[in-house]
mmCIF file of the C-alpha atoms, coordinates in Angstrom:
data_MODEL
# 
_entry.id   MODEL 
# 
loop_
_atom_site.group_PDB 
_atom_site.id 
_atom_site.type_symbol 
_atom_site.label_atom_id 
_atom_site.label_alt_id 
_atom_site.label_comp_id 
_atom_site.label_asym_id 
_atom_site.label_entity_id 
_atom_site.label_seq_id 
_atom_site.pdbx_PDB_ins_code 
_atom_site.Cartn_x 
_atom_site.Cartn_y 
_atom_site.Cartn_z 
_atom_site.occupancy 
_atom_site.B_iso_or_equiv 
_atom_site.pdbx_formal_charge 
_atom_site.auth_seq_id 
_atom_site.auth_comp_id 
_atom_site.auth_asym_id 
_atom_site.auth_atom_id 
_atom_site.pdbx_PDB_model_num 
ATOM 1  C CA . THR A 1 1  ? -0.293 0.148  -0.045 1.00 0.00 ? 1  THR A CA 1 
ATOM 2  C CA . GLN A 1 2  ? 1.016  3.516  -0.828 1.00 0.00 ? 2  GLN A CA 1 
ATOM 3  C CA . PHE A 1 3  ? 1.847  6.139  2.308  1.00 0.00 ? 3  PHE A CA 1 
ATOM 4  C CA . HIS A 1 4  ? -0.804 9.391  1.941  1.00 0.00 ? 4  HIS A CA 1 
ATOM 5  C CA . PRO A 1 5  ? 0.267  11.973 4.365  1.00 0.00 ? 5  PRO A CA 1 
ATOM 6  C CA . GLU A 1 6  ? -2.089 14.383 3.109  1.00 0.00 ? 6  GLU A CA 1 
ATOM 7  C CA . PHE A 1 7  ? -4.856 12.252 4.384  1.00 0.00 ? 7  PHE A CA 1 
ATOM 8  C CA . THR A 1 8  ? -3.536 12.315 8.079  1.00 0.00 ? 8  THR A CA 1 
ATOM 9  C CA . SER A 1 9  ? -3.280 16.182 7.754  1.00 0.00 ? 9  SER A CA 1 
ATOM 10 C CA . THR A 1 10 ? -5.151 19.322 8.731  1.00 0.00 ? 10 THR A CA 1 
ATOM 11 C CA . PRO A 1 11 ? -5.161 22.607 7.259  1.00 0.00 ? 11 PRO A CA 1 
ATOM 12 C CA . ARG A 1 12 ? -3.865 23.926 10.475 1.00 0.00 ? 12 ARG A CA 1 
ATOM 13 C CA . ASP A 1 13 ? -1.796 21.030 11.495 1.00 0.00 ? 13 ASP A CA 1 
ATOM 14 C CA . GLY A 1 14 ? -0.065 19.458 8.353  1.00 0.00 ? 14 GLY A CA 1 
ATOM 15 C CA . HIS A 1 15 ? 2.021  16.804 7.732  1.00 0.00 ? 15 HIS A CA 1 
ATOM 16 C CA . PRO A 1 16 ? 5.785  17.469 8.824  1.00 0.00 ? 16 PRO A CA 1 
ATOM 17 C CA . LEU A 1 17 ? 6.228  16.367 4.799  1.00 0.00 ? 17 LEU A CA 1 
ATOM 18 C CA . PHE A 1 18 ? 4.281  18.987 3.421  1.00 0.00 ? 18 PHE A CA 1 
ATOM 19 C CA . THR A 1 19 ? 5.020  21.954 5.993  1.00 0.00 ? 19 THR A CA 1 
ATOM 20 C CA . GLY A 1 20 ? 8.778  21.263 5.541  1.00 0.00 ? 20 GLY A CA 1 
ATOM 21 C CA . PHE A 1 21 ? 8.313  21.073 1.544  1.00 0.00 ? 21 PHE A CA 1 
ATOM 22 C CA . VAL A 1 22 ? 6.616  24.444 1.746  1.00 0.00 ? 22 VAL A CA 1 
ATOM 23 C CA . ARG A 1 23 ? 8.909  26.185 3.917  1.00 0.00 ? 23 ARG A CA 1 
ATOM 24 C CA . ALA A 1 24 ? 11.839 25.209 1.708  1.00 0.00 ? 24 ALA A CA 1 
ATOM 25 C CA . ALA A 1 25 ? 9.642  26.502 -1.276 1.00 0.00 ? 25 ALA A CA 1 
ATOM 26 C CA . ARG A 1 26 ? 9.532  29.705 0.298  1.00 0.00 ? 26 ARG A CA 1 
ATOM 27 C CA . ALA A 1 27 ? 12.908 30.191 1.747  1.00 0.00 ? 27 ALA A CA 1 
ATOM 28 C CA . SER A 1 28 ? 14.183 29.396 -2.042 1.00 0.00 ? 28 SER A CA 1 
ATOM 29 C CA . ARG A 1 29 ? 11.593 32.032 -3.578 1.00 0.00 ? 29 ARG A CA 1 
ATOM 30 C CA . ALA A 1 30 ? 12.676 34.558 -0.976 1.00 0.00 ? 30 ALA A CA 1 
ATOM 31 C CA . ALA A 1 31 ? 16.367 34.043 -2.027 1.00 0.00 ? 31 ALA A CA 1 
ATOM 32 C CA . GLN A 1 32 ? 15.464 34.727 -5.558 1.00 0.00 ? 32 GLN A CA 1 
ATOM 33 C CA . LEU A 1 33 ? 13.689 37.785 -5.069 1.00 0.00 ? 33 LEU A CA 1 
ATOM 34 C CA . PRO A 1 34 ? 15.288 41.105 -5.440 1.00 0.00 ? 34 PRO A CA 1 
ATOM 35 C CA . ALA A 1 35 ? 16.048 42.929 -2.223 1.00 0.00 ? 35 ALA A CA 1 
ATOM 36 C CA . VAL A 1 36 ? 13.406 46.205 -2.318 1.00 0.00 ? 36 VAL A CA 1 
ATOM 37 C CA . SER A 1 37 ? 14.364 49.089 -0.878 1.00 0.00 ? 37 SER A CA 1 
ATOM 38 C CA . GLU A 1 38 ? 11.512 51.576 0.664  1.00 0.00 ? 38 GLU A CA 1 
ATOM 39 C CA . ALA A 1 39 ? 11.622 55.368 -0.692 1.00 0.00 ? 39 ALA A CA 1 
# 
């Protein structure tokens, strides 16, 4: 059988596999964005 962590998580308490993936994706995206200076 396959493991489906999405069936054991909730929107507020996601499975560590998915929360780690989203955290890494956000960090990667933030590192790619240019710095914005406020005028």
